[in-house]
N, C-alpha and C positions, 0 to 999 in steps of 0.2 A: 549522320548525326554524331556529335561527340558524346562520349559517355559522361554521365554525371552521377557517379555512384554515391555521392555523399550529400546530395541536395536535400534540404528539409522537405517534409511532406508538402505536396501540392505545388512545389516550385517547378517552373517551366524549364525545359531544357533549352540550352543555348545552341542554336543551329550554327553550323559553319557559315561564316559570312558569305553570302552570294550577292556581290555587288551587281548593279544593273549598268550595262555599258552600251552606249550608242556607237556603233562602228559605221563611220561615214566613208563610203567609197563610190566614186562615180561608176565604176565597173564592177559587175558581179555576174556569176553564171546565170544564164547560159552563155554569156560572153566568155572567151578563153582566158579567164582570170581565176583559175582554180586556187591559186595561192591565197586569195582573199577569203574564199569559202573555207579553206583549210584553217586559216587564222580564226575565223568566226567559230567554227566547230571546235577547234582546240581550246579556245578561251572558255567555251562552255564546259569542256572536259576538265579544265583547271579551276572550275568553281565560279565562273562568272556567267551571268545571264545576258545574252547578247541580242540586240536588235540591230539590223543592218538598214541603213538609209542609203539608197542607191538610185540610179537613173534607170529609165527603160532601156533594155538591151539594144545596142546598135553597133557596138565595136566588134570587129574591125572594119565592117562593111560600110558603115555610115548610113545604114537604113534600119528601120525598126524590124526586129525579129518577128517571124510568123508566130501567131498565137497571142501577140500583145497588141493592145490598143492604148494610144497615148491618152491618159486621163490626168486630172488634177493630182490625184494620187491613187495608189492601189496597194493592197496588202496581200501577202502570201506567206506560206510556211515552207521553208527549205531546210530539210534535215531537222536540226535542233534549234534553228534560229528563226525569228520572225523577220520578214523582209518588207520594207516599205519602199515603194518605187515612186519617184518624182519625175515630172516632165523635163525634157531638155531638147535642144536643137540637135538633130542627128546629123553628124558629119564626121568624117575621118579621111585623112589623106594629106596631100602635099600643100593644099590651100591653107595658108596660115590664118587668113581672116575667118574662114569657115571653122577651123579648129578652135580659134579664140572664142567664137560665138558658142560653139559646142561646150567648151569648158565653163564659160561665164554663165551660160543659161542654167547649168546644173547648180552652180554656186548660188545663183539667184533663187532657184527653187528651194535650196536648203535654207537660205536666210529668210525667205518669205513664207514658205509653206511648212518647213521643218518644225518650227516652234509649235504649230497647231496639231500636227499629226504624229509627232514622235512621242514616245512615252516618257514618264519621269525616270531619269537615270542618275547614276552617281558620277559618271565620267563620260567624256566623248573621246573616242579614239579615231584619228583621221588616217586613212591609208593613202599616203603618198602625195596627192596633188595639192599644190599650194593654193590653187583657186578654191578648192574645197575647204582648206584650212582657214581661209579668210571668213567664209560663212560660218564655219564651226566656232571661230572666235566670238562671233556675234551670239551664237546659240549658247555658248558657255557663259558669256557675260549675262545673258538674260536669266539663266538658271543658276548662276553662281556655282558652277561646277568646273572641275579642271578639264583641260584639253591636252591630250597627248597626241603625238604625230609620228608617223613613220616617214623616213626619208629614203626612198629607193632611187630617186633622181634629184640631183641638185639643180635648182632654178637660180639664175637664168642660164646656167651652163648647159643644161640639157637642150634648151631651145636653140642655143647657138650651135651646139655640136650636131644636132639633127637638121639644121637648116630651116627650122620652122620660123625663127625670127633672126634677121640678119642686120638690122639697123641698130646703131649704137645707142641712140636715144631710147628706143623701145626696150632694149636689153637692160639699160640702167634703171628704167622705171620698174621693170619686172623684178630686177634685183633688189631694189629698195623695198618693194612690196613683199617679196619672198622673205627677206631678212626680218621684217616686222612679224611675219607669221611664225618663223622659226623661233624668234626670241620670246614670243608670247606663250609658247607651249610650256606646260608644267614639266613635261619630260619629253625627250626626243629620242626615238630609236633610229640609229644609223646602222648601215650594213657593213661598214668597213672602217678601219682606223683612219683612212684618208678622208672619208666623209666627216669623221669626228674632228679632225684637225681643221678642215675647211670651215665647219660651222663654228668652231671655237674662235677662229679668226674673224668671224662675222659677228661676234659678240654674244653667242649662246653660252651660258654658264656651263663650265665643265661638269658640274655635279648633275646637270640635267641631261647630259648626253650618255646614252647607253649603246655600246657596240654589241649588237646581237645579229649575227649572220643570218641569212635566209636559210631555210631548212628544206628538207625533202621528206615526203611520205615514203618511207622505205618498204612499206607493204604494197603501195600502189606502183612505185617504180622499183622493179626488182629484176634480177636475171630470170629469163624464161627460156624454155626449150625452143629451138628453131622450128618455125612453122613453114615447112616447105611449100605448102599450098599458098600461103600468103606471099611468100617470096616470088613464087611463079606468077601470081596474079598481078604483081606490081613490077614485074621485070627486074627483080633483084636476085634471082637465082643464078648461081654460077659466076657471080661477079664479086670483085673486092669493092664493097660498097662504103663510100665515104659519105656520111649522112649529116646534114644540117637540119635541125627541127626547131621551129619557133616562129616568132614574128619576123616578117620580111619587110623591113623599112629602111629609111636612110641611115639609121644608126648602125645597122648590121653591115651595110656596104658590101653586099654579096656579089657585086661586080668583080671583086677580087677572086671570089670562088669561080666565077665564069672564066676569068682569065687563066686561072690555074688549070681548069678543065681543058681549055684550049691547048695549053702547053703539054697536057698529058693525053691528048686525043689519039696519039699513035699507040698508046699502051692500052690495048683493048680490054684488058681484064679489070682495069680500074674505072669505076663509075661513080659519079656524084649524084646524090639524091637529096632534093630539097623538099622538106615536108612543112607545110604551113601556108599562111596567107598574110597579106598586108599590102601597104600602099605601093611597094616596089615590085610586086609579083609580075604584073604585066610587062614592066620594063625589062625584067630578067628574062622572061620568056622571049621577048623580042630580040634581046642580045643573043640568046642561044640560037634562034632561028637565023639571024643575020650572019652569025659565025659558022653556021652549018654544023653545029656540034651534035653528036649522037651519044655522047657519054654523060649527059645531064638529064636526069629525070625529075619531074615535078609531081608531087602527091598532095592532094588537097589536105587542108587541116583536119586532123583526126581527134576524136575524143581523147581526153587525158587517160581514160581507162584502157585505151588501145595502144598507147605509146610504147609500153614495154615490149609488146609483140613486134613492133617495128624496129626497136633498138636491138632485139634479139637476132634479127636477120641482117644487122649492120656489122661492119668490120671495124670501122673507126667513126667516132662521133666528133663532129667538127664544131668549134666555137669561132666566131669572128665578130669583132666590133671595130668600128672606125677608130683610127689612131688619133685620140685627143687627150688632153690632160684630164678631162672629166672621166673618160672611160678607163684611165689608169686606176681610178679609185673605185670603179663600178665592178660588181660581181653579179653577172646575170643569173637568174633563177635556174636556167638550164644547166649551169655548171654542176649543181647538186643532183639534178635528175640524171644527168649523164653518169656521174660517179655511182649513183645508187643502182644503175642497171648493169654495172659490171662489164663495161666495154672500154677499150682504149680510147683516150681522148687526145685530139690534136687541138691545142688552144692557140689560135692565131690572135693573140691578144696580149697586152702587157699588164703590168701593175699587179693589183691584188688578186684578180681572177687567175692570172698566170701562177701566182704563188700558191693558190689553193690546189691547182693541178700538180704543180711540182712537189709540194710538201706531201701530198697524198700518194705520190708515186704512181699516178693513174695514167700517165701518158707523156706526150712531148709538148713543148712550147715553141712557138715561132713568132716573129713580128707580125703585126697586123698590116693590112694594106700592102702586102708584099707577096705576090703570087709565086715568085721563085722560091721564097722561103717555105711557103705552103707546100709546094710541089716536093721540095726536099724532105719535109717532114712526112708526107704521105709515102714517098718512096722508102723512107727508113722504116716506117711501120709495115709496109707491104713486104719488105725483105725479112722481117722477123719471122720466127717460127710460130705456129699456132700457140704453143705453150707460152712463149714469151708474151704474146698479146694477151693470153688468158691471165698471166700473172699481173699485168698492168690493170686489167679489169678487176681482178680480185682485190688489189690494193685500193682501188677507188671505192669499191663496195664497202670495204672495211672502214674507210674514212667516213663514208656517209652514215654508217651505223653508229660510229663512236663519237663523231664531232658535229654532225649536222642533222641529227634526228629531229623530227617534228615535235615529239613530246618534250625533249630537252629544251629546245629553243623557244617554243611557244610558251613554255612555263616561265621563261624569263620575261617574255612580253607581258604575261599576266601579272607577274610580280611588279613590273614597272608601272602598270596601270593601277594596281593596288597602292603602290607608293604615292602616286599622284593623288589618289582619293584620300589617303591618310594625311598627306601634307595639307590638303585643302581643309580637312577636318581639324587638323592641329592648329591652323591659323584661326579657325572659328573657336577653338578651345582656349584661346589665349586668356580671355577674361575669366573663364572658369578656373584655369590653372592659377591665376593670380589670387582669386578668392580662396581656392583650396589651400594655397600656401599659408594664407593668414589663418585659416581654420587649423592647419597642421600645427602651427606655432602655438596657438591658444590651447588646443587640446593636449599637446605634448607637455606643455608647462603644467597644466592642471593634473594630468595623470602622474607626472613625475613627483609632483607635490603630494598628491593623495596616496600614491603607492610607495612613497619613500620608506615607510616602516617595513612593508613587504619586501622591497628591494634589499633592505639591510638584512632582514632575516634570511632571505635566499642566498645572499652573499656569504653569510656566516655558515650556512649549511653546505654550500659548495666547498668552502674552505675545509670544513670538517670531513666531508665524505669523499671529496675528489682531490683535494690539495690545492696548491696555487700554480699559476695565477687563477684568480676567481673568474676573470673575463677571458673569453676566447676572442681574439682579434684577428681579422683576415682582410686582405685587400679584395674588394668586390667591385664589379663595374656598375657605375651609376648611370645617370642620364647621359645619353650619347656615348656610353662606354667609358666615361671618365672614372678612374679608380678612386675609391674612398675606403677608409678603414672602418669596417663594420664590427660592432661589438655585441656579443651575446654572452649569457652565462655559460660557463664551461659545463659540459655534460659527460665527458670521458676522463678516465684516470690515465696515468702514465705507466700502468703496469707492464712489466716486461716478462717474456717467457724465459725458459731455462737457458736459452741461447743468447739472451740479452737483447732480443728484438721485441718491439711493441706487440702486444697481444692483438687479436682481431678486434674490429670495432664492436661487435656484439659482446665480447668479453669485457672490454673496457667501459662499455656504456653503463652496465650495472643497473640496479633497481632505482636508485635516486636519479640517475641520468635519464632513464626511461620515463620516470615520472615528470621530469622537467620538460622533456620533448613532447610527451603525449598531451600535456596541459598547455604547451606553448609558453610556459613561464620563462623558458630560456631566452625568449625573444624580447623580453621587457627592456633590457638595456638599449635596444634599438630606438627607443623613444628619444634617446640622446641624439642619435643620427637624424631623427625626424626634426628635432629642434635646430640642429646645425644646418639643415637643408640638404643633407646627403640623401635622405629618403623621405617618403611620404607615408601617411598612415595606410593608404591603399595604392596598390600598383603591382606590377609583376615582381616576383621575388628576385633579389639579386643573387645570381649564380656565381660560378667561378670565372676568373679572368681567362683561363685557358679555353673556355667555350666560345669566346668571341669570334675567332676565325672559322668556327665550324657552322655558324648560322647561315641559313639562306637569306636572301635579300628580304623576304617577308618576315622571317623570324627575327631579324635585326630590328624590326620596328618596335619590339618590346622595350628597347632602350630609348624610345622617343619621349618617355616620361620618367619621372623619378621612380626608382624601385620602391616597393611598399613593404610594410610590416606584414600585411596580409594582402590578398589579391583574389581575383576572379578564379584563377586556377586552384587556389588553396581551398575555396569553398565548394569546388566541383571536382574533387578527387585528390587534391594535394599530391602526395607521393605515390598514390596507388594507381595513377594513370600514366600512360606513355609520355615520353618527351614530346612527341609530335602533337599529342592532344593538349599537353600543358602549354606549348608554345602557341597553338592556335587560340586557346582560351586567352592567353596574355595579349595577343595581337587584337583579338576581338574587343578586349577591354580598352586598349589604347584607342581604337577607332570609334568606340561608342561610349566613352566615359562621360558621366554626368554626376551631379551632386546626388541625385536620387539613387543612382547605381552604387555610388560610394557608401551611402547610408545602408543600403541593402547588404552590401558586402560586409560591413562592420557588424551588422546584426547577425548575419549568417555565420560570421567567424565565431561569435560567441556560441552559437548552436553547434558548430563543428568541434570546438574545443571541448564542450560538454560531452559530446558523443565519442570523442577520441578516435575518429575514423580517419583512414587514409594517411596515417603517420608514416607508414613504410610500404615499400614495394615488396612483392613476394621474394623471399630469400635474401633480402637486403635490409640493413638497419634503417636506412632512409630510402635512397633511390640509387640505382646503378649509375655509373659515370656516363655522361653524354659523349658519344664518340662520333657524332654526325649522323645524319640520315641521308636517304637518297636525294631528297629535295635539297638539303643543305650542302651536300657535296657538289651537286650540280651548280648550285648558286655560287660556289667559290672556285669553280674550275677555271 
């Protein structure tokens, strides 16, 4: 809860806004999609309440998991999120028609069953699949709420690159369909600059695109001690182990790895280990048997919680994706988990994923689909001293901690979702804002007329006690950060010390200046700013121009409305609360403003002035300068 030290008796506290979000993803644990669960749990940690709408688990085997029964819908609780499961056709593999039915069946369930079984929410967040996005569009239309979407794979490019769809007409139809979904989203999260450029060319507005890389849980994926018993049990003891872990499909094209293994078959110390499952696993095993290779091991897919133990007994962690323009823009999740585990990485991949490895200093890069280049990279790593390889791993771990941490990047996703909610509410606030502008004009004219004798008297007193000029004028950021000249009565003198420097604020404030500030009479000239349209009677207070680059994405929302003579933060602590509390109160007001709330704030402002509470922070005349917070610094990194 935010503190409200100065609320009138019986006034209710304002909770930190906890928006309700429906996260739609066809896949969710126990399927091997821990990234989706991490996202859901992290959004809860960042102050959002999340319900997951997903299918019954069947990936990657294409059959329903044990313990589940296909029903019209079912509900369960997983960690801190509620999960609603919907029926779908179970299929996964190389059969394009079966996969199309699988994807379409879940989208149909979302469109037809979702509106009846999902709770009332403020926004819909779609994880990845365009087919799900089409159903989510329908759901967002019905409920008049925004839809945000994550783009981990570009359609139809992914379908073409993986061979799932290879006919020109089908790809063009899917492309037309996908582009409509991308353009309909309120905000779109992309994982790379390449994806952002691609979507911008497809007509997605640049202001809607957010480049937020994937993250890694650096506590789950971390360096561990070598488990010799584990190494012995999986035949990895006493070998130089080159390990690939993850999905085994057409996109990974691990035939290149098998070819590299064949080229290194005479070097008995080097061994390839493939951990995972997928549509191409049987094909790879067949290739190994046909070639008579003894330096390739297969290990079944392991729980995410066990992977750090397997990485610890590895010597090199291997990345490989098929060479296509699409994959030049793609950064697989495993890049970040590899970095976090502190082992050298060999990235047989181009583009942005290669850049991540190179810039982190975590290992080597070689072309994809090139077994000779892969062999050369493995030999170079094998020839290094153990300390050199440890240094590569240590650099990768440091990059994971500082650039790709889960807390940092999921916080940016949460801010994006909040922005979509606020944008949606702002559009609904249009009529209210027009009405309020008319009220501002009428009231400011009346008050300036009624208070003109008092204004004249105060101006005379300021001239006598503090000197000239009578008005203090300063550029402040208005709506959308546009500067305007704000005017207040002067409250400080120009007294100098014996060295010719201005005295401290407390010394220059004096008794008369303190009286003006404690009664807020110094703010009365701002009625002229209200009449001009620079300000409103109620809104977040205009702060200093130099604070603008220090705000987080969420904090910047305080500038979505005109600044006010008084505001929600002023009647709930004013200068006696922290900057973070003040900004959260400001944003809450922006997202929940109504005429009733404005009237309440104006009435409570009078109460606040009479009590003279919250005028200053401890040890400061008003409030210490804002230098940015953890949240704001992350938002501007």
